[in-house]
N, C-alpha and C positions, 0 to 999 in steps of 0.2 A: 193582682193579690196571688200569689202562690197556692195550689192544694190544697198543703195541710192546715195552713191560716183558714182556706175557706172552710173546711171541714169541721175546724175547730168553733168555728163561729156558729156553724149551723149546730153543733150539739150543743154549746152557750147558749143560745138562744131558745134551742126546745125545751132546754131546764127553765130558762126565764119564766118562760111562756106557761107552761104544765100547773106554774104555781099563782099566774094571775094577779100580781101583789105592783108595788110602784117599786120600778125598778131605778136606782141613783148610779151615778158616774161619777168619778172626780180624775180628772186629769191635768196634771202641769204640762204646762203646751211649748215650755220652753220657746224666751223671744216670741211671742204669739201675735203679730202684726204683719207690715207689710212684705216682708221677706219669704213668709208662707205664698209659693205658688197656687197656683189654680189646681195642678194637680195632685199636690198637696194638700188643699182646704179639700177639694174631691174625695181624698184618701181619708180623712180624718173624718167626714160627714160618713163615709160607708161603716165606720169604725164607731161610732156613734148611735146611728141611725133608729138601735130598736131601745135604747133607753127612752125613761120618763122626764129623767133629768141630771142633769150633765154641771157638773161644777168644774172650772176650768179656773186653772193658777198660772200670772207669769204671761196675762195679756200687755203686751205693752204699752205705758203711760201716752207715749209724744204720737207723732204721726203713725197712724198705719195702723194700731190698736183694736179702735173699736168699731174702723174698717174692715180689721179681718172677720170680729165674730157677725157681722153683718153678711160677711160674705159663707159664710160657714154658715148660717141659718139660712142665706140663698137657696146656698146646693144642700142644706138637708130638706126642704121645703121641695126639689127636685126630687125625694126620693120617697112622696105618695104620704106621709105627717105633715100637720100642719106646726110650726114650732111659733114659741117665742123665746124671746130674750131680754136680758138687765146685764147693765154692763155699767160698774162701780165707777166714781171719781178715784183719781189718782190718790194712792195711797199718801199719807203724812209723814213719810220720812225723811229725815234731816238729811240724809244721802238721796242726790239726786240718781245716784245711780241704783239706786235703792226700789227707786219707788215704779210702783205698776199699780195695773187696774186686775179687778177680776172680772168674772160673765159666770152669770146661769143662763144656760137653755132648757127650755123646756115645751112638753107635749099638753097645748091647753086642753087637746082633749083628753089627757090621763090625771090630771091634775088642776088645780084652782092654783093661782096664784093669790095671796091675802096682804093686801099693803103694800109699800112700796119696801123696797132693799133698800139694806144700809151697812154703812161702814161702821164696825164697833167701835166708839170713840172712848169710852172708860177706859182705856189703856193706851191712850195715842201715844202717848210718851215713852211708855213701857216697852211694848213690842214694834217693831220696827214696819213690819205692812200690818197694817188691824184687818181682822178675819169679816168679810163680808157677808152679810145676812140675811137670807130673804124666807119669809113664810109662804108656805103652800098647806095645801087641804087635799088627803085622799081619800076617795068616797066617806067625807064629812069629817075628815079624821087631823086636825091641825097636828103640823112640824115645821119645823124650821133647819134650814143647813144653814150654817158656818161654813164657808170654803178659808183656807189660811193657806199662805205659803212663809215661811217659818225662813229667817237669817241662814247663813249658810253654815256647816261645823267648824268654822273657824272662830264665829261669831258666837257659838255658844245657845245654841234655839233653847234649849233649856232655860236659858234666862229669860225667854219670853214663853212657853209651853207654862209655866207655872199661874201664869196670871188667867189659863184657862178655869185653874176652879172657882174661882170669881167670879165668871159670866151666869150660870146658873140660877145664881142667885139673885144675879139681875133682873132677869126676867124670867120669873118663879112660874108663871103660868104659860113660857114656854116647851113645846118640846122640842129640844135640841140635839140636833145631829152634827157634829162637828168633823172636819174631813178635809183633807188637801195634804200637802209635801209638810210633811212638819220636821226633815233631816237631822230625825231623831227616831230608833228604832221604839217602838210601843212597849217594850222591858223599861225603857230608860225611867231611871225612881221619878223624873220630874213628869212624869203622867199620875203616879201613886194619889194624890190627892182627888185628882178627877173620875178615879178607880174607887178609890174609898167612896165616893156617891152613886155608885150604882150605874158608873159607867164602864163598856168591856168595849174591846176591837173587834172588828168584822175579820181582820187577819192576823194570822200567830206568826209570825217566821218566815213572813213572806219578802221578799227583796222586789224592789222597783222602781230603782234606776236602774241605766244602764251601763254597762263597763266602756272601756274606749275600743278595748277587742276582747272579743271570744277567750273564755280562759277554756281551754276541755267541754265545749259545747256548752260552756256556764258565760251566759249575757249578762248577768244580771248580778250589783253592783250591791247596793245595800239597800236596808229596810227602814224608805224614807214613806211612803206615801201609806196612810191609813181612814178608817175613819174609826169613829167615838160614838158611843148612844148609849140611851139609857134603859136599862134590860128591864127597867118596871113599865116603860111606856112602849118599848118597842119591840119586836122578835125580828130577826136576819135568817130566814128562810134559806138564803144561798148566798156565796161570796164568791170574789175571784179576780184575777185579773185578764189583760188581755193581751198576750204576745207577741204583737204587732210588728216588733222588730223580722220575726220568724217571714216576713212577707218581703221581705228586702236581701238581696244578695250578701251584702255587707253591711256591719254596725253603723259602719261611717255614715251609710247612705242612712240609715233610721235612723239615725239621728240629724239626720235635717228635721225631721218629724218633730221629735224631743228625744231630753235623754231621760224624760219617766215616760213608764207604760201606765196604761188606764186600769184604776179600782174602779171593782164593783160591787154591790151588794142589792141583793132586794128583801126590802123590808116588808112586815106585817104592823101597820100600826095600831096598836092596839089602845092609846090612848084619844079619849077625847076633849082634853083640856088645855 
């Protein structure tokens, strides 16, 4: 890890801990499975270690995906805190190449997991990789994280996103925070119905996917990853990204970890319902 990234991590964590609230990270870890080396798993663990909850997208559905999550948690447990995890069943896409798993990892000392995690079944036919949802409590206040990986841009992710407006009504008692790789910027009109219900984004005009090659020190390509939260039930104290790619000599090497960067937010959960 280079000095610039180390200093940025120290600054980030000093800000994070000054608020003392629940910190959540979302990261599309691109083909997260047996292809990840021990060194790559260790790097990912160092990057994620200080968060309370991490939502991981693009876990390999076949051989090696669940094992990679277990390897990551084992490495996280070596960093000084105890971690637990949940892995979804494979998503129900009709296209075998689109089938994936999701995972949540979290610190039981910071948040309490409530009940079982689940793949959202109400829109299995409409959404290629249905969201993976899990409820937690922080200081007695419940919230539910919904992790999502949309279809690629060429398959029109807006056709899936439009169904998100219906999910809060299906679970009126849940304080849902949507996050993940939407393959679509938050400014897209597909998110308007959700925003009309009081949902806001933690990031604005922030690119989160990696280019193939940097252009004039600009290494980020598209505004794809984000978090959507109900402002009536939550307050975002701080949000940002972790430019992990600056730890590597080349973008090609960084892309062995992922073609997306982690996004994060510290939340003050204000609703007890």
